[in-house]
DOVOSE-249695 format. One record per residue (C-alpha): x, y, z; residue in three letters. Coordinates in pm, 1 decimal, padded with zeros to 6 digits. Layout:
REM residues N
site east->X, north->Y, up->Z, residu->ALA;
...
***
This chain:
REM residues 348
site east->12940.6, north->03564.8, up->12035.9, residu->MET;
site east->13049.7, north->03274.2, up->12254.9, residu->LYS;
site east->13235.9, north->03410.1, up->12605.7, residu->THR;
site east->13514.7, north->03159.9, up->12515.3, residu->ALA;
site east->13553.8, north->03296.9, up->12174.5, residu->THR;
site east->13477.9, north->03628.9, up->12251.5, residu->LEU;
site east->13812.3, north->03631.5, up->12468.3, residu->LEU;
site east->14058.6, north->03399.9, up->12191.3, residu->ALA;
site east->13958.9, north->03681.0, up->11985.9, residu->GLU;
site east->14007.3, north->03990.4, up->12198.3, residu->ARG;
site east->14342.2, north->03790.8, up->12351.3, residu->LEU;
site east->14471.4, north->03795.6, up->11961.2, residu->ARG;
site east->14370.3, north->04151.2, up->11866.1, residu->SER;
site east->14599.6, north->04254.3, up->12219.8, residu->HIS;
site east->14853.4, north->04096.2, up->12100.0, residu->ARG;
site east->14855.6, north->03900.8, up->12374.5, residu->LEU;
site east->14844.7, north->03630.4, up->12203.7, residu->THR;
site east->14981.6, north->03730.9, up->11845.1, residu->ALA;
site east->15297.1, north->03892.7, up->11961.2, residu->PRO;
site east->15441.9, north->04226.0, up->11725.6, residu->ALA;
site east->15777.5, north->04208.2, up->11624.5, residu->ARG;
site east->15878.6, north->04487.3, up->11808.9, residu->THR;
site east->15782.1, north->04780.1, up->12060.1, residu->VAL;
site east->15675.7, north->04994.7, up->11776.4, residu->THR;
site east->15515.1, north->04739.9, up->11579.7, residu->ASP;
site east->15324.0, north->04701.9, up->11918.5, residu->ALA;
site east->15243.7, north->05079.1, up->11971.0, residu->ALA;
site east->15128.6, north->05139.1, up->11594.7, residu->HIS;
site east->14894.9, north->04838.9, up->11651.9, residu->HIS;
site east->14719.9, north->04893.5, up->11981.7, residu->MET;
site east->14746.1, north->05260.5, up->11902.9, residu->LEU;
site east->14724.8, north->05403.5, up->12290.4, residu->ALA;
site east->14804.2, north->05236.8, up->12607.2, residu->VAL;
site east->14729.4, north->05357.0, up->12920.1, residu->GLN;
site east->15020.9, north->05483.6, up->13113.7, residu->SER;
site east->14996.4, north->05741.9, up->13426.4, residu->GLN;
site east->15176.6, north->05439.2, up->13560.0, residu->ASP;
site east->15543.0, north->05450.9, up->13376.3, residu->PHE;
site east->15650.0, north->05133.9, up->13423.1, residu->THR;
site east->15307.0, north->04973.2, up->13345.0, residu->ALA;
site east->15244.5, north->05185.8, up->13046.4, residu->GLY;
site east->15588.2, north->05062.6, up->12920.1, residu->ARG;
site east->15540.6, north->04663.8, up->13013.9, residu->TRP;
site east->15146.0, north->04690.0, up->12796.6, residu->ALA;
site east->15391.3, north->04701.7, up->12496.1, residu->LEU;
site east->15635.1, north->04479.1, up->12605.4, residu->ALA;
site east->15443.3, north->04250.8, up->12686.1, residu->VAL;
site east->15278.6, north->04282.9, up->12363.6, residu->ARG;
site east->15607.8, north->04185.2, up->12183.3, residu->THR;
site east->15715.9, north->03843.1, up->12100.3, residu->GLY;
site east->16111.7, north->03827.5, up->12148.5, residu->ASN;
site east->16206.1, north->03897.1, up->12542.6, residu->PRO;
site east->16190.8, north->04288.6, up->12618.3, residu->VAL;
site east->16415.6, north->04501.8, up->12837.1, residu->LEU;
site east->16294.6, north->04844.2, up->13029.8, residu->LEU;
site east->16545.5, north->04994.1, up->12811.8, residu->ARG;
site east->16453.5, north->04912.9, up->12473.0, residu->ASP;
site east->16114.3, north->05055.3, up->12579.4, residu->VAL;
site east->16301.6, north->05319.9, up->12686.2, residu->ASP;
site east->16506.0, north->05371.9, up->12331.9, residu->ARG;
site east->16214.0, north->05391.8, up->12090.8, residu->ALA;
site east->16075.9, north->05704.2, up->12340.5, residu->PHE;
site east->16473.9, north->05844.8, up->12332.1, residu->ASP;
site east->16429.7, north->05784.6, up->11924.3, residu->ARG;
site east->16104.3, north->05954.6, up->11917.5, residu->GLY;
site east->15924.6, north->05631.9, up->11764.8, residu->ASP;
site east->15690.4, north->05648.3, up->12070.7, residu->ILE;
site east->15557.7, north->05954.4, up->12298.4, residu->VAL;
site east->15341.8, north->05981.7, up->12625.2, residu->ARG;
site east->15052.7, north->06242.0, up->12605.9, residu->GLY;
site east->14691.6, north->06311.4, up->12760.3, residu->TRP;
site east->14544.7, north->06213.2, up->12447.5, residu->THR;
site east->14238.0, north->06048.6, up->12580.8, residu->MET;
site east->13994.5, north->06148.4, up->12881.5, residu->ARG;
site east->14254.0, north->06349.0, up->13066.9, residu->GLY;
site east->14458.2, north->06037.5, up->13099.0, residu->THR;
site east->14851.2, north->05985.5, up->13036.0, residu->LEU;
site east->14889.4, north->05731.1, up->12720.9, residu->HIS;
site east->15167.0, north->05589.7, up->12562.0, residu->THR;
site east->15123.0, north->05622.2, up->12111.1, residu->VAL;
site east->15256.6, north->05634.9, up->11830.8, residu->PRO;
site east->15451.1, north->05961.2, up->11734.1, residu->ALA;
site east->15298.9, north->06014.6, up->11403.1, residu->ARG;
site east->14962.8, north->05948.6, up->11506.8, residu->ASP;
site east->14980.6, north->06231.1, up->11825.7, residu->LEU;
site east->14876.1, north->06494.4, up->11606.9, residu->GLY;
site east->14518.6, north->06327.2, up->11468.4, residu->TRP;
site east->14473.6, north->06170.4, up->11789.3, residu->MET;
site east->14446.0, north->06532.6, up->11921.2, residu->LEU;
site east->14234.9, north->06644.7, up->11645.5, residu->GLN;
site east->13951.0, north->06403.6, up->11766.0, residu->VAL;
site east->13975.3, north->06420.3, up->12134.1, residu->THR;
site east->14141.7, north->06761.3, up->12208.4, residu->ALA;
site east->13763.3, north->06958.8, up->12238.5, residu->GLY;
site east->13610.0, north->06709.3, up->12445.0, residu->ARG;
site east->13903.1, north->06712.7, up->12724.2, residu->GLN;
site east->13883.8, north->07088.5, up->12719.6, residu->ARG;
site east->13515.4, north->07091.6, up->12747.4, residu->GLN;
site east->13589.0, north->06850.9, up->13086.0, residu->GLN;
site east->13873.5, north->07055.1, up->13258.9, residu->ALA;
site east->13685.0, north->07369.9, up->13197.5, residu->ALA;
site east->13557.9, north->07397.3, up->13546.5, residu->SER;
site east->13903.8, north->07273.9, up->13703.2, residu->ARG;
site east->14081.2, north->07540.8, up->13525.4, residu->HIS;
site east->13846.7, north->07822.3, up->13624.4, residu->ARG;
site east->13883.6, north->07684.6, up->14013.4, residu->ASP;
site east->14300.9, north->07686.4, up->13935.8, residu->LEU;
site east->14320.6, north->08016.6, up->13752.6, residu->GLY;
site east->14421.3, north->07868.8, up->13460.6, residu->ILE;
site east->14312.4, north->08112.1, up->13162.7, residu->ASP;
site east->14421.0, north->08203.5, up->12793.9, residu->ASP;
site east->14638.2, north->08483.7, up->12924.8, residu->ASP;
site east->14832.1, north->08248.8, up->13176.4, residu->MET;
site east->14820.6, north->07974.2, up->12896.8, residu->VAL;
site east->14960.8, north->08254.2, up->12651.5, residu->ALA;
site east->15247.1, north->08361.8, up->12919.4, residu->ALA;
site east->15363.1, north->07944.0, up->12996.7, residu->SER;
site east->15402.0, north->07889.3, up->12601.1, residu->VAL;
site east->15598.0, north->08205.0, up->12593.2, residu->ARG;
site east->15846.7, north->08129.4, up->12880.3, residu->ALA;
site east->15859.2, north->07757.4, up->12813.2, residu->LEU;
site east->15909.3, north->07714.1, up->12416.5, residu->THR;
site east->16240.3, north->07874.5, up->12385.4, residu->PRO;
site east->16359.1, north->07638.6, up->12725.4, residu->ALA;
site east->16197.7, north->07310.7, up->12577.2, residu->LEU;
site east->16451.4, north->07320.3, up->12262.5, residu->ARG;
site east->16802.7, north->07159.1, up->12256.6, residu->ASP;
site east->16644.7, north->06808.0, up->12470.3, residu->GLY;
site east->16368.9, north->06917.1, up->12677.6, residu->GLY;
site east->16284.7, north->06998.2, up->13023.2, residu->CYS;
site east->16215.1, north->06770.3, up->13331.1, residu->THR;
site east->15836.1, north->06875.1, up->13522.9, residu->ARG;
site east->16081.4, north->07000.0, up->13777.0, residu->ALA;
site east->16250.6, north->07227.9, up->13533.8, residu->GLU;
site east->15937.1, north->07351.1, up->13397.9, residu->VAL;
site east->15747.9, north->07428.9, up->13698.6, residu->PHE;
site east->16071.2, north->07626.9, up->13801.3, residu->GLU;
site east->16019.8, north->07822.0, up->13483.5, residu->ILE;
site east->15669.2, north->07862.9, up->13527.4, residu->LEU;
site east->15734.7, north->08011.9, up->13938.5, residu->GLU;
site east->15998.4, north->08249.9, up->13729.5, residu->SER;
site east->15738.1, north->08422.6, up->13544.5, residu->ILE;
site east->15473.9, north->08416.9, up->13876.7, residu->GLY;
site east->15247.0, north->08085.0, up->13821.2, residu->ILE;
site east->15212.0, north->07898.8, up->14127.3, residu->ASP;
site east->15278.8, north->07531.4, up->13999.8, residu->PRO;
site east->15098.9, north->07382.0, up->14310.6, residu->ALA;
site east->14815.8, north->07253.6, up->14377.9, residu->GLY;
site east->14780.3, north->07066.4, up->14038.5, residu->GLN;
site east->14782.2, north->07375.3, up->13840.5, residu->ARG;
site east->15141.3, north->07324.9, up->13700.4, residu->GLY;
site east->15045.7, north->06979.4, up->13562.4, residu->ILE;
site east->14676.1, north->07135.5, up->13406.4, residu->HIS;
site east->14930.5, north->07325.9, up->13243.9, residu->LEU;
site east->15121.8, north->07069.0, up->13086.1, residu->LEU;
site east->14791.1, north->06864.3, up->13012.0, residu->PHE;
site east->14683.3, north->07212.0, up->12809.1, residu->THR;
site east->14973.4, north->07228.7, up->12619.6, residu->LEU;
site east->14963.9, north->06891.7, up->12544.3, residu->THR;
site east->14627.3, north->06903.1, up->12360.8, residu->ILE;
site east->14724.0, north->07264.2, up->12217.7, residu->ASP;
site east->14956.3, north->07004.5, up->12033.6, residu->GLY;
site east->15277.4, north->07220.3, up->12153.1, residu->LEU;
site east->15457.5, north->06968.2, up->12365.0, residu->ILE;
site east->15472.8, north->06573.0, up->12422.2, residu->CYS;
site east->15697.0, north->06351.1, up->12676.6, residu->GLN;
site east->15963.5, north->06208.4, up->12466.6, residu->GLY;
site east->16347.2, north->06092.6, up->12611.8, residu->PRO;
site east->16328.9, north->05914.3, up->12907.4, residu->VAL;
site east->16516.2, north->06103.7, up->13242.8, residu->VAL;
site east->16841.0, north->05825.0, up->13358.8, residu->PRO;
site east->16877.6, north->05725.4, up->13667.3, residu->ARG;
site east->17005.7, north->05436.5, up->13863.9, residu->GLU;
site east->16719.3, north->05143.8, up->13860.1, residu->GLY;
site east->16431.4, north->05198.7, up->13697.5, residu->VAL;
site east->16368.7, north->05531.0, up->13474.6, residu->ALA;
site east->16010.2, north->05702.8, up->13662.3, residu->ARG;
site east->16061.1, north->06031.3, up->13393.8, residu->GLU;
site east->16083.4, north->06160.4, up->13094.7, residu->GLN;
site east->16158.6, north->06505.2, up->12951.4, residu->ARG;
site east->15887.9, north->06763.4, up->12770.3, residu->PHE;
site east->15965.4, north->06851.9, up->12470.2, residu->VAL;
site east->15832.5, north->07047.7, up->12163.2, residu->LEU;
site east->15622.2, north->06852.8, up->11944.7, residu->VAL;
site east->15742.2, north->07035.0, up->11617.9, residu->GLU;
site east->16165.0, north->06966.3, up->11717.3, residu->ASP;
site east->16032.0, north->06582.7, up->11824.8, residu->HIS;
site east->15814.0, north->06439.4, up->11572.1, residu->ILE;
site east->15961.5, north->06370.0, up->11255.7, residu->ARG;
site east->15703.3, north->06268.2, up->11079.8, residu->ASP;
site east->15291.2, north->06303.8, up->11107.9, residu->HIS;
site east->15038.0, north->06113.8, up->10968.1, residu->ALA;
site east->14738.4, north->06251.9, up->10829.0, residu->VAL;
site east->14454.7, north->05969.0, up->10823.9, residu->PRO;
site east->14173.8, north->06150.8, up->10552.0, residu->ASP;
site east->13878.2, north->06095.2, up->10819.3, residu->ASP;
site east->14056.3, north->06114.2, up->11233.4, residu->PRO;
site east->13743.4, north->06019.3, up->11331.0, residu->LEU;
site east->13664.1, north->05689.8, up->11163.9, residu->SER;
site east->13997.0, north->05619.8, up->11195.1, residu->GLU;
site east->13991.7, north->05625.7, up->11554.1, residu->LEU;
site east->13681.3, north->05370.8, up->11592.1, residu->PHE;
site east->13882.2, north->05185.0, up->11315.0, residu->VAL;
site east->14205.1, north->05139.8, up->11554.3, residu->ARG;
site east->14051.0, north->05112.3, up->11846.3, residu->TYR;
site east->13874.6, north->04807.8, up->11660.3, residu->VAL;
site east->14226.7, north->04665.8, up->11548.1, residu->ASP;
site east->14378.1, north->04664.3, up->11922.6, residu->GLY;
site east->14073.0, north->04612.9, up->12093.9, residu->HIS;
site east->13770.5, north->04421.0, up->11958.2, residu->GLY;
site east->13528.8, north->04237.7, up->11951.1, residu->PRO;
site east->13428.7, north->04540.7, up->12092.3, residu->ALA;
site east->13043.9, north->04736.2, up->12099.5, residu->ALA;
site east->13007.1, north->05149.6, up->12055.3, residu->ILE;
site east->12996.1, north->05184.5, up->12419.8, residu->ALA;
site east->13325.4, north->05047.7, up->12499.4, residu->ASP;
site east->13473.8, north->05306.1, up->12235.6, residu->PHE;
site east->13268.3, north->05561.6, up->12355.8, residu->ALA;
site east->13449.7, north->05523.0, up->12691.2, residu->TRP;
site east->13795.3, north->05449.1, up->12568.0, residu->TRP;
site east->13822.1, north->05745.3, up->12373.7, residu->SER;
site east->13645.3, north->05977.0, up->12611.1, residu->GLY;
site east->13372.3, north->06104.2, up->12295.5, residu->LEU;
site east->13022.0, north->06129.9, up->12358.6, residu->THR;
site east->12766.1, north->05848.1, up->12289.0, residu->LEU;
site east->12667.0, north->06023.7, up->11966.2, residu->GLY;
site east->13024.5, north->06117.9, up->11881.4, residu->GLN;
site east->13138.5, north->05702.3, up->11895.1, residu->ALA;
site east->12829.2, north->05637.3, up->11698.4, residu->ARG;
site east->12887.4, north->05886.5, up->11414.6, residu->GLU;
site east->13250.8, north->05714.6, up->11447.8, residu->ALA;
site east->13141.6, north->05397.4, up->11377.0, residu->ALA;
site east->12882.9, north->05466.7, up->11112.4, residu->ALA;
site east->13176.5, north->05615.9, up->10908.8, residu->ARG;
site east->13401.2, north->05354.7, up->10928.4, residu->ALA;
site east->13153.0, north->05067.1, up->10851.8, residu->ALA;
site east->13339.1, north->04961.2, up->10555.6, residu->GLU;
site east->13649.3, north->04944.1, up->10716.9, residu->ARG;
site east->13547.0, north->04695.7, up->11043.6, residu->VAL;
site east->13313.0, north->04366.0, up->11043.6, residu->ASP;
site east->12963.6, north->04425.9, up->11241.5, residu->ASP;
site east->12970.2, north->04076.5, up->11382.9, residu->LEU;
site east->12610.1, north->04119.3, up->11507.1, residu->GLY;
site east->12492.0, north->04174.1, up->11890.6, residu->ASP;
site east->12673.2, north->04537.9, up->11881.6, residu->GLY;
site east->13017.7, north->04391.2, up->11855.8, residu->LEU;
site east->13261.3, north->04521.8, up->11581.5, residu->PHE;
site east->13614.3, north->04338.1, up->11489.4, residu->ALA;
site east->13903.0, north->04394.2, up->11337.0, residu->SER;
site east->13901.9, north->04303.8, up->10936.4, residu->ARG;
site east->14314.9, north->04296.5, up->10988.4, residu->ARG;
site east->14338.4, north->04037.6, up->11309.0, residu->ARG;
site east->14728.8, north->03903.7, up->11354.0, residu->PRO;
site east->14833.2, north->03577.2, up->11316.7, residu->ARG;
site east->14832.1, north->03354.5, up->11706.6, residu->ARG;
site east->15173.3, north->03250.6, up->11763.7, residu->ALA;
site east->15242.3, north->02880.1, up->11808.0, residu->THR;
site east->15270.1, north->02831.2, up->12139.3, residu->GLY;
site east->15156.7, north->03127.1, up->12305.2, residu->ALA;
site east->15146.1, north->03139.3, up->12696.3, residu->PRO;
site east->14834.0, north->03087.4, up->12890.1, residu->SER;
site east->14890.6, north->03291.5, up->13144.2, residu->VAL;
site east->14927.6, north->03645.1, up->13121.7, residu->HIS;
site east->15085.5, north->03920.3, up->13375.5, residu->ALA;
site east->14945.1, north->04258.9, up->13301.2, residu->LEU;
site east->15009.2, north->04529.8, up->13436.1, residu->GLY;
site east->14844.8, north->04838.5, up->13639.2, residu->ALA;
site east->14589.6, north->04987.5, up->13372.3, residu->PHE;
site east->14643.4, north->04729.9, up->13158.8, residu->ASP;
site east->14380.1, north->04814.3, up->12858.7, residu->GLU;
site east->14317.4, north->04446.9, up->12788.3, residu->TYR;
site east->14074.2, north->04499.0, up->13132.9, residu->TYR;
site east->14055.3, north->04894.9, up->13135.9, residu->ILE;
site east->13930.6, north->05021.0, up->12824.4, residu->SER;
site east->13620.7, north->04861.0, up->12828.0, residu->TYR;
site east->13275.7, north->04986.6, up->12953.5, residu->ALA;
site east->13192.9, north->04624.1, up->13085.6, residu->ASP;
site east->13458.8, north->04457.6, up->13194.4, residu->ARG;
site east->13256.9, north->04142.1, up->13350.3, residu->THR;
site east->13355.3, north->03963.1, up->13021.5, residu->THR;
site east->13739.9, north->03935.2, up->13129.4, residu->VAL;
site east->13655.3, north->03967.3, up->13506.1, residu->CYS;
site east->13393.6, north->03838.9, up->13766.3, residu->ALA;
site east->13149.6, north->04099.0, up->13885.3, residu->GLN;
site east->13229.2, north->03983.2, up->14245.3, residu->GLU;
site east->13662.1, north->04048.3, up->14205.8, residu->HIS;
site east->13616.1, north->04342.9, up->14010.0, residu->LEU;
site east->13664.7, north->04608.9, up->14300.5, residu->ALA;
site east->13958.0, north->04406.3, up->14425.3, residu->ALA;
site east->14101.6, north->04519.2, up->14103.8, residu->VAL;
site east->13963.9, north->04870.1, up->14067.5, residu->GLY;
site east->13963.7, north->05106.9, up->14008.2, residu->PRO;
site east->13910.5, north->05172.4, up->14333.0, residu->GLY;
site east->13855.3, north->05519.1, up->14529.3, residu->LYS;
site east->14229.4, north->05637.1, up->14454.8, residu->ASN;
site east->14135.0, north->05562.6, up->14104.6, residu->GLY;
site east->14391.4, north->05279.3, up->14098.6, residu->MET;
site east->14367.4, north->04975.1, up->13889.0, residu->VAL;
site east->14592.4, north->04687.2, up->14014.4, residu->ARG;
site east->14793.2, north->04457.0, up->13795.6, residu->PRO;
site east->14626.4, north->04138.1, up->13658.7, residu->THR;
site east->14708.9, north->03721.8, up->13619.4, residu->VAL;
site east->14483.1, north->03658.3, up->13348.9, residu->VAL;
site east->14412.0, north->03331.0, up->13249.6, residu->GLU;
site east->14259.1, north->03235.2, up->12923.2, residu->GLN;
site east->14144.5, north->03561.5, up->12913.0, residu->GLY;
site east->14018.6, north->03545.5, up->13254.2, residu->ARG;
site east->14143.0, north->03781.8, up->13546.3, residu->VAL;
site east->14172.7, north->03502.5, up->13821.9, residu->ILE;
site east->14423.0, north->03741.6, up->14092.5, residu->GLY;
site east->14646.6, north->04017.4, up->14121.5, residu->THR;
site east->15014.3, north->04086.0, up->14178.7, residu->TRP;
site east->15259.1, north->04375.3, up->14231.9, residu->SER;
site east->15552.2, north->04514.4, up->13988.1, residu->HIS;
site east->15736.3, north->04537.2, up->14304.8, residu->ALA;
site east->15643.2, north->04202.0, up->14450.1, residu->GLY;
site east->15729.7, north->04035.4, up->14114.9, residu->ALA;
site east->16045.3, north->04168.1, up->14114.5, residu->THR;
site east->16075.4, north->04005.2, up->14470.5, residu->ARG;
site east->15931.1, north->03668.5, up->14389.6, residu->ASP;
site east->15652.7, north->03792.6, up->14605.6, residu->ALA;
site east->15305.4, north->03558.3, up->14527.7, residu->PRO;
site east->15050.5, north->03675.1, up->14348.2, residu->PRO;
site east->14681.7, north->03716.7, up->14536.9, residu->ALA;
site east->14498.0, north->03479.0, up->14312.1, residu->LEU;
site east->14131.2, north->03440.5, up->14314.3, residu->PHE;
site east->14103.1, north->03064.6, up->14229.4, residu->GLU;
site east->14353.2, north->02810.0, up->14180.6, residu->ARG;
site east->14499.3, north->02835.5, up->13852.4, residu->PRO;
site east->14484.4, north->02555.3, up->13574.0, residu->GLU;
site east->14837.9, north->02615.4, up->13482.2, residu->ASP;
site east->15039.8, north->02734.5, up->13855.4, residu->PRO;
site east->15425.5, north->02693.4, up->13627.8, residu->ALA;
site east->15260.4, north->02959.2, up->13376.6, residu->ALA;
site east->15163.4, north->03185.4, up->13671.0, residu->VAL;
site east->15496.4, north->03155.7, up->13742.2, residu->ALA;
site east->15697.9, north->03196.3, up->13410.4, residu->ASP;
site east->15447.0, north->03507.7, up->13311.1, residu->ALA;
site east->15527.4, north->03651.2, up->13665.1, residu->LEU;
site east->15936.1, north->03612.9, up->13576.8, residu->ALA;
site east->15875.8, north->03767.8, up->13242.0, residu->ARG;
site east->15804.9, north->04063.7, up->13417.5, residu->PHE;
site east->16053.6, north->04073.8, up->13670.2, residu->ALA;
site east->16343.4, north->03958.7, up->13376.0, residu->ALA;
site east->16166.5, north->04329.0, up->13225.7, residu->PHE;
site east->16210.3, north->04525.7, up->13495.9, residu->ALA;
site east->16594.1, north->04401.7, up->13611.0, residu->ASP;
site east->16744.4, north->04590.5, up->13406.9, residu->ASP;
***
């Protein structure tokens, strides 16, 4: 497939040139957007929605229980449709436990500590949930020191065990940056039950990220390459095999008339991060400037006609700070418009 065609198809599958009607629709289409940077995760949905979306609109979707945040893959926080959380963890939890086992031994996290945490936290998380600080206070009250990432890893464990998720947004002046931990059984009203969760994960990845290869899916999902190959084989009748190892959705959204040529995508955006080979969208010589670097960060990107042409910062965009461009854009005004859209979103 020619690079220009591949980029155009990915822009469409990512809902960047075929935006969804609502934030919840965008979340359903993407299935999961990386969200350890909470503002970036919310912007990832807003930028994929057709009508102008404000931060409060995404927060309301969290508050309603339409979307939640949790450690769904690779030990990394993602925003997902609430009804899809359970079956996704059926597929990915085992692999995540394997990858975290050594760290949990170092932290002294064992079955007894997890069980004690469940007993103490379950009643406290009812009636609106608890902030992370409140959770840590409860752990300390039963003799568990949450320092040294022990508290975070316990929250991770309770999430992949299907007990908790991050739901309602904690209000504050300015941009809210925290959610309450809530019980899944209280917060999530409806649970999807696909016939084959493994193949469903592959199909939904391809729907929101294709054309893509099996190695891309393995990277994104955190599954082994063998598991990824099995997922693709079981999903063969539900996706289009384009040849050259690429798979595309059979339900491609319709491109919007007048879709922008430039997008200001947030930190860790799926368009860049969710592939094993990122040189398709970003020149090799610019990968280090985007990341992930030694600190694990992946910077926000300016994307023109599907290619990364520079980076920017969330704070800088709200202060009209210029982006750091690698090359001169074809349409400088479109770059300014893309950054202004984020500024309007964040200035809520």
